N, C-alpha and C positions, 0 to 999 in steps of 0.2 A: 718765565725765565728764572733759573735757580738763583737763590741768594748768594752773594759773596760770602765766603767763609773765612773767619779771622780767628787765629789762635792767640790767646793772651797768656803770657808766662809771667806770673807775678805771685806775690803772697796773697792768701785769701784775706779779704777785708770787706768792710761795708762799701768801699769805693769800687772794688772789682765786681761785687754783686750788682750794684746799681749800673755799672758800665755794661754788664751783660744784658740786663733788662732793657736799658735804653737803646742799645744797638739792635737788639732783636726787634724792637718796635719800629726801627728804621729799616727793616728787611735786610739786616746784616746778621748772619748766623755766627754765634760765638761759642767757642769751647775754650776752657782754661786748663792750664797745668799749674797745680799748686804744690804737688809733692812728687818726689822721685817715684817712679813706677807707673806714672800716668802717660808714658810715651806711646804705648800701644794705642790708647784712646786718641791721643793727639794725631797719630798717623792715620788712624781709621777715619778721623774727621776730614782729612785731606784739605788742609787750609790753603786759601789763595793768598794769604798774607799773615804775617806774625807781628805781634806787639810784645815787647819784652822789657822788663825792668833792667836797668843798667847794672845794678849790683848783682842781680841773679845771673845775668850774662857773664859777668866777670868771675863769679865765685862758684856757681853751681850748675849752670845750664849748658856747659860745653858739650857734654855727651848728647843732650837732646838736640842741640843745634846740628850736630853731625848727622842726625837722622834725616835732616832736610835733604841729604844727598839722595834719598829715595824719591824725591820729587822730580817730575819730568822737566821742570823749568825752574829757573832761579827764583827763590821766594823773596818778595819785597818785605823788608823788616823795618818796623818803626821802633825806635829806642825811646823808652820812657826814662827820664832822668829825675833826680831830686831837684836840686837848685842850680846845678852846674850843667849847662847844655853842651859843654865841650867834651868831645869824645876822646878817650884815652886809647893809646895803642893797645894796652893790655886788654881793655874791654872789647875791642873790635877784633882781636886776633882770632877767636873762635869763629867769628862770622866769615873772615877772610878764607878760612879753611873749609867752609861749608858751602852748600848750595843756597846761599842767601846773600842779600845785599841790603845794607842800611840805606833807606831812601829818605828818612826824616827823623828828627828828634823832637820830642815834646816834653815839657817839664810838668811833673805831677804837683798838685792835682790839676786836671784839665776838664773842660766840658766835653761830653761825649760827641757833640757835633763837630768838634775840632778833629777828633780821630776819624769820624765818619767821612769827613771831606778828604782826609789823607787816603783812606781806604778806597774811596771812589776814584781818586786820582791815580793810585799806583797798582791796585789789585785788579787782575783780570779774572772774571768769573770762569770757573772751569765747567766744561760740559759734562764732567763726571757726576753721575747721580750717587749721592751718599744718603743711605737710609739711617734714620736715628737708631734703628735696631742694631745696625752694624757697630755703632759707637758703644751701645750697651754690651754687645757681645765681646767687644775688645776689652772693656773694663772687667767683664766676668772672666775672660781668658787670662787676664793678668792679676786676678784676685783683688781687684780694686773697686768693685761695685759697692760693697757695704761701707768701706771707708769714705766713699764719695757721696753717700746718701745723707741728707739732712732733712729735718722736719720743720715745716713752717705752718702757721695757723691762719686760716681765713675766717673772718667773722660772718655770722648769719644775723639777719635783721628782721624784726617784725615789719610787715608791710604797712601796718596802720600808722606807726609813729617813728619807725626807723631805729628803735632801740636795739642794742645787741642782745640776742637771745641764745647765742651759742657760738662755738668755734669748730672748724673742721681741720684736722691735721692733713697736710699735703706733703707727700714725699717729693724731694727735689734732688737731682744730681747736681751737686754744687759746682762741678766743672762744666756742666751743660744744662743750665737752668730751664731752658725752653722745652726740654723733653718732658712729655706728659707721663703721669704715673701709669697710664694704660700701656705705654711703650715699655716702661721699666719692668712692669710685672705682666709679661706676656708669655707666650709659649716658649720664647727664647730663654727665659729665666727658669732655671730648674726649681722645682717645688721646694726642696730644702732651703735654697737661698732665699726664695720668696717668704718662707716661714720665718727665717731669721730676721729679715728686714721688717716684716709686718709686726712681729713681736717687739722689735725695737721701737716702732711707732707707738704701739699700744702702751709700752712703758712710759713714753713721754706724754702720751695723752692722759694717762692716769696721774702722772705727776702734776701736770697742769691743772687737771680737774680738782685735785686735792688742794693745790695752792690757791686756786680761785675760791674754793669753798672756805678756806681758812680766812679769806679776806671778805667774806660775806657776799661774794659774787657767785651765786648758785646757778650758773648756766652750764648746760651740758657741753661736752667736748666729744667729737666723733672721730672715728678712724675708718679708713677704707679696708675692706677685706674681700678678696676674690672668693666667689662662691665655691670654687673648686677646693679651697683650703678647708672648708667646713666638712668635707668628706675625709679629712685626714685626722686620725685619732691623736697623733702627736701634737698637731696644732691645737686641736680642741682641748686636750688635756692641759697644755701650757696656758691657754686662755682661761680655762676654769680655775687653775691654780692662782692666777693673777686676780681674778674676780673674788676668790675667797680671801686672798690676802688683803685686798682693798675693799672689804665689805662696806665700809663707811661711804663709799662712792656710789652706792646703789642709786640708780636713776640719773647719775651724772655722766655716764659714758654711753655713747651710741655707736653701734657697729653699722656702717654703711656697706651693704652688699653690692659688689660689682660683678659683672659676668664677662664683659668684653666678648671675645670670640671663643672662649672655652666653656662649653656647655656642661653644667653640673646637673646631677640628679636632684631635681627640685624637691622630691619627697624627703630625701635625706637632709637637704638644706632646711626644710621646714621643721623636721624633727629636732635637729640640732638647735635651731632658733628657739623653739619652745623650751628646750632644756636650758639654754643660756638665759632665757628671760626669767627663770627662777632665781638666778643670781643677781637680778636687777639690771641686766644689760638690755638696753632698748635696741630695736632693730630698725634700720632704715633701708629703703630700696633706692639705690643711687642710679643716676643717669636714666631714669625711666623714659622710654620712647626710643631707645636705641637697642641694637643687638637683639637678644632673645626676650626682652622684657615685654610682657603683655598682661592683661588683667587675669586671664586664666592661669598663667604660669605663677603669678605671685599670690594668688588668692589664699593658698594654704599657709603662707608665711605670716607669722604674727607681727607685722610691721607697725610701728608707731609713727613712722614718717615716710613720705615718698617725695623724691626729688625729681622734678621735671627737667630733663636734659636741656641744655641751652639751645641745641640745634632745633628741637621741636618747638621750643618757645620762640626762637627767632623766626621760624617758619610761620608761626601765628602772627608775629609782629609785622612781617613782610607781606601778609595777606595770602600766603601760600597754604595755609591750614585754617579751616574754619574754627571759630571760637567754641562751637558746640562740642568738638572732640576733646579739647582740654577741659572744658567745664564738666563733661561727663566723668573724666578721670578724677577731678577735684571733688565732685559730688560723691563718687565712690569712696574716696578716702575719708570724707567727712562722715559718711554713713558708718565707717569703721572706727570713727573717732581718731583718725590718724592726721597728723599735721602734714600740710603740703608746702614744699619749698620750691621756688622757681630759681633755677640757676641761670647765669649769664646776664644778669642785670648790670648794664654798663652805662646807661644814659637815663636822663629823666623820662624820655619816651618809653624805655623799657619798664621803668618803675610804674608809670601810669598804666601800661598794658598789663603788668602783673597784678596790680590792684583790681583792674577790670575783671580779671579772671576769678577773683574771690579767693586767691591763694592766701596762705597764712604768713609765710616768711619768704625772704629773698636772699640771694647771695650773688656776689659779682663785683667787678672792678668799680662799680658806682660808689661803693663804700671803701675802696682801697684794695691793694694787693695783699697776699698772704705775707705775714711777718714772722720774724724769729720770736721764740717764746720769751726771751729776755726783755722784749718790749711790752709784754703783757704783765709779767711779774718781775719786779726788780731783783729779787734774790735768786733768780734761776741760775743754777751753777752745776749743770750736768745731772746725771741720773743718780738716784739713791742706791745704796748698796743692796 
């Protein structure tokens, strides 16, 4: 059965980020509107209910509310208030004129389970199938994708003692945090747009790596890069320029190569990786065990790290894949003096199984979710000029 879909209209804050994450864990899909211009994405999301801040409703969101007229049925609306739960006629006027109906009010801040109960009570799940790629396409069509992308960092840990041994940059759509980077950077996203987004991530990775070094925390920071981009001279030239400019970060930045469903020329990829390694950039094979990744295909790439995809790891944990297959991959990596990272470690059981494999490092929700860079370095304040 499809999840119920809820549109949240509010200012961006730590509260709304946590609200998104919590509701998603309760099988409630969430999209947010933080800025004018996000209406196309909101309508592509096709919400079953809306949650809106009272002040925004009164001052800014009348036009967005009117778009609810496109909905086939009246949209239940939960109003978030500050300290006064009393509805004013001024605030409710836009609702009366639109295809929406206030069904409840709640005072902020509130626990996500309070909202979840209201959604369960008032929202009827639609039979309409909504693809996440359609939401991304709507953001692209309204020129809102780049403005809605944020970068968060997830820690990597040594399996022996749990210490932090690195961080991975993860792209998030701040208005729809549950969408995976593989969906953001897919065939639906034009290459120039993907290059712009990837270079923005690289800039933030280099900044974090530099700040960590300045504090004596010499752990590498990695970024994801579609293999298809490595065949683009404009992207490679821009990456080389950054590596030259930040030569002091030699060895502190890792490029995790992803392929998804877009097959790249592996010989070209290998040649570019050899060239980039001369700048001190380390190479990682991401999501090994999915898509086109196999030993023969990656053998020519000078990778220093290989990450076992969580699906193949979970298949082993559930007894659907023999240990010998994963052990052979890890042995191959160790023969090449490459580090192995197990993705998808979420429980003590997962941790025990990863250690049993003989892998070097792990990554997953067992150690926490990805976080904003300002929680890693106190003086983070945007990108350098």
